[in-house]
C-alpha positions in Angstrom: 0.1 0.2 0.1 1.0 3.5 -0.5 0.0 6.8 0.5 0.2 10.1 2.1 -0.4 10.2 5.8 -3.1 8.2 7.3 -4.6 7.6 4.1 -3.4 5.2 1.3 -4.6 3.5 -1.7 -5.0 -0.2 -2.2 -5.8 -2.8 -4.7 -7.7 -6.0 -3.5 -6.9 -8.6 -5.2 -9.1 -11.3 -3.0 -12.1 -10.9 -0.7 -13.8 -13.0 1.6 -16.6 -10.8 1.8 -18.2 -7.4 0.8 -15.9 -4.7 0.5 -17.6 -1.1 0.5 -16.2 2.1 -0.8 -14.4 3.6 2.6 -13.7 0.7 4.5 -10.6 0.3 6.3 -8.1 -1.9 5.5 -5.5 -4.0 7.5 -3.0 -6.4 7.2 -3.8 -10.0 6.7 -3.3 -12.1 10.0 -0.2 -14.4 9.6 -0.5 -17.9 8.4 -1.5 -20.4 10.3 1.1 -22.7 11.6 1.9 -26.0 9.9 1.6 -27.8 13.1 -1.3 -27.1 15.4 0.1 -27.6 18.9 -2.0 -28.8 21.8 -0.6 -28.4 25.1 -1.8 -29.1 29.0 -0.8 -26.1 30.6 -3.3 -23.9 33.2 -7.0 -23.6 32.0 -7.5 -20.1 30.4 -10.8 -19.1 30.5 -12.5 -15.8 28.2 -15.2 -14.6 25.7 -15.4 -14.4 21.8 -15.0 -10.6 21.7 -16.3 -10.1 18.2 -16.2 -11.7 14.7 -13.3 -10.3 12.2 -16.4 -9.9 9.8 -18.9 -7.7 12.0 -21.1 -11.5 11.1 -24.0 -11.6 14.1 -24.2 -15.7 13.7 -20.6 -17.1 13.2 -19.8 -20.5 12.2 -17.0 -22.8 11.0 -14.0 -21.5 9.1 -14.7 -17.5 10.2 -12.3 -15.9 12.3 -12.6 -14.3 16.0 -11.4 -11.9 18.1 -11.2 -13.8 21.8 -10.4 -11.2 24.9 -7.0 -13.1 26.5 -3.6 -13.1 24.9 -0.3 -13.6 25.6 -0.1 -12.2 29.1 -2.9 -14.6 29.9 -0.4 -17.4 28.7 -2.1 -18.0 25.1 0.1 -19.0 22.3 -0.3 -19.4 18.9 -1.8 -22.9 17.9 -3.5 -23.0 21.8 -7.1 -24.9 20.9 -10.1 -23.5 22.6 -13.7 -24.9 23.3 -16.5 -22.5 22.8 -19.8 -22.6 24.9 -22.9 -20.8 24.5 -24.2 -18.7 27.3 -27.7 -19.9 28.5 -30.3 -18.2 28.4 -32.0 -17.6 31.9 -36.1 -16.9 32.4 -36.7 -14.6 35.7 -37.1 -17.4 37.3 -33.8 -19.4 37.2 -31.8 -16.5 37.2 -33.1 -16.4 40.9 -32.2 -19.6 41.6 -28.9 -21.1 43.3 -28.0 -23.9 40.5 -27.1 -22.5 37.0 -27.6 -24.4 34.0 -24.6 -26.6 32.7 -23.0 -24.6 29.4 -23.6 -26.1 26.1 -20.8 -26.8 24.1 -21.1 -25.0 20.3 -17.5 -25.4 18.9 -13.8 -24.9 19.0 -11.2 -22.8 17.8 -7.3 -22.3 17.1 -5.2 -19.2 17.8 -3.5 -18.1 14.7 -2.5 -14.7 16.1 -1.9 -13.6 20.4 -1.2 -10.1 21.0 -0.9 -9.1 24.6 -4.5 -8.7 25.3 -6.5 -10.1 22.6 -6.0 -12.8 20.0 -7.5 -14.3 16.7 -9.1 -17.3 16.7 -10.2 -19.4 13.9 -13.2 -21.7 14.3 -12.7 -24.7 13.2 -15.9 -26.6 14.2 -19.1 -25.6 15.2 -22.5 -27.4 16.1 -24.3 -24.2 15.8 -24.2 -20.5 15.7 -21.4 -19.0 17.6 -22.0 -14.8 19.0 -20.0 -12.6 20.9 -20.1 -12.9 24.7 -20.1 -16.7 24.1 -17.5 -18.2 26.6 -14.1 -19.8 25.3 -12.0 -22.5 28.0 -9.0 -23.5 26.6 -8.2 -27.4 26.0 -10.6 -29.7 24.0 -13.1 -30.1 26.5 -16.7 -32.0 26.7 
């Protein structure tokens, strides 16, 4: 990309989603590692912050941002299980016992920054949404 100051012109050679005039351009994430590592280090918990492409229903082969990064122990190649946040009716919300989390997918970290990471959804059994819980490891 070439430009002056904060404005640059770019040529889009390949797009995986809609591109509109005035959209911001960012460098693509690094390619995934050739081997995905699994490790049994401490359990890391967090949430799906948002999808990269601002989709409402996130599914397999889409990218999401998570609220955990290298300062939390995340490294490229980490596997996370994704759990849907249960919906509580008013009466259930007042009870001491809580509904179990429902596993809705898995993802692998492709890029890790200090506070956030980019994760590729590798498997999904239903829609994944911003706010869904993530836990490191294969899960149930």
